N, C-alpha and C positions, 0 to 999 in steps of 0.2 A: 504494500500500500504506500503510494507516494504521498508525502506531506510537505507543506511549506516549511522551510527552515525555521520560520518564526512561529510555527504552530504550537510548539512546546510552550512558549510564553503567552500566546494570545488565545488560541482556539481550543486548547484542551484544558483550560482551567475548570475545575469542578464547580458546578453551580452557576456557571455563566451561560446566559441565554444567547441565542443567535444574534438578535439585534445588537446586543452589547458587543459581541465579537466583531460584527460589521462596523460598528461605530469606532471601535478601537483601531481596526485596520485603516479606516478612513483617516483617523487622527494621525496615524503614522505615515500618511502620505500615499497609501496604496489606493489608487482609484480603480473602482470596479470596471471591468470591460465586458459588461453584459452584452451579448449578441455578437461579439467578435471571436472568431475561431483561431485567428492567427494575426500576426502583426500587419500583414498586407491588407487585411480587412480594415484596419484602422487608417492606413495611408489612403486607401481608395474611398473612404466614406465621404460622400459629397456634402453631408450636413454638418461636419465638424470643421472648425477653423484650424489653421496650422497650429495655433497655440494649444487647442484641445487635443489634437493628434499627438503633439510633442509631449503633453502631460501624460497621456495614456501610455505612450511608448516608454517614457521615462519611468513610470511606475512599474511597467512590465520588466524593464531592465534592472530595476532596483534590487539590491540584496534582500529587501523585504519580501520580494516575490520569488526568492530562490527556493528550489526544492531541496529538502533535507537530504544530505548525502549525495546530491547530484548538482554540483555547483555550476554545471554548464546548462542547466535547465531552469526556466522561469515559468511560474504558474500564477498568472494574474487572477485575482479574485473576480469571479464571474465568468471565467472561461472553462471549457469542458476538460481540457487536458494541458499539460505543460508543453512548452515549445523551447527549442534551443535558443540560448542567448544570442548566438550568431545571427539568427533570423530577426531578432528584435533589433540588433545593431544595424543589420542591412536595411531594414525598413526605415530606421532613423536616418541613414545616409540618403535613401531615396527621398524622404521627406525634405531633407536639407536641400537637395538638388531641385525639387519641385518648388520649394519656397524661394530659392534664389532666382528662379526663372519667372516668378509671378510678380506682376507689377504692383498691386496694392497690398498684398500680404493678408487679405481678409479671409482667404480659405486655406 
């Protein structure tokens, strides 16, 4: 069973209810990625701004999203399964390139 590296401190506390765990994760800067299966879904989303996309990808790349005993995997809250950190980094580079080529930076 794969678990977030931070799950020992946050999600497995006895007597803690799910909404508290979610709130704690959000307070630690882990933004949920509900509806996204991989980093490319974030980059391609037409409804998110560049800033929103960067925030989600940064949360995904964060050590707070690391899989316990699997440092090369990240599992962002709200996703179905973990993804390789390299995929997250590649998506961030694509986003940088897209943003550099965009005139007003609004998307």
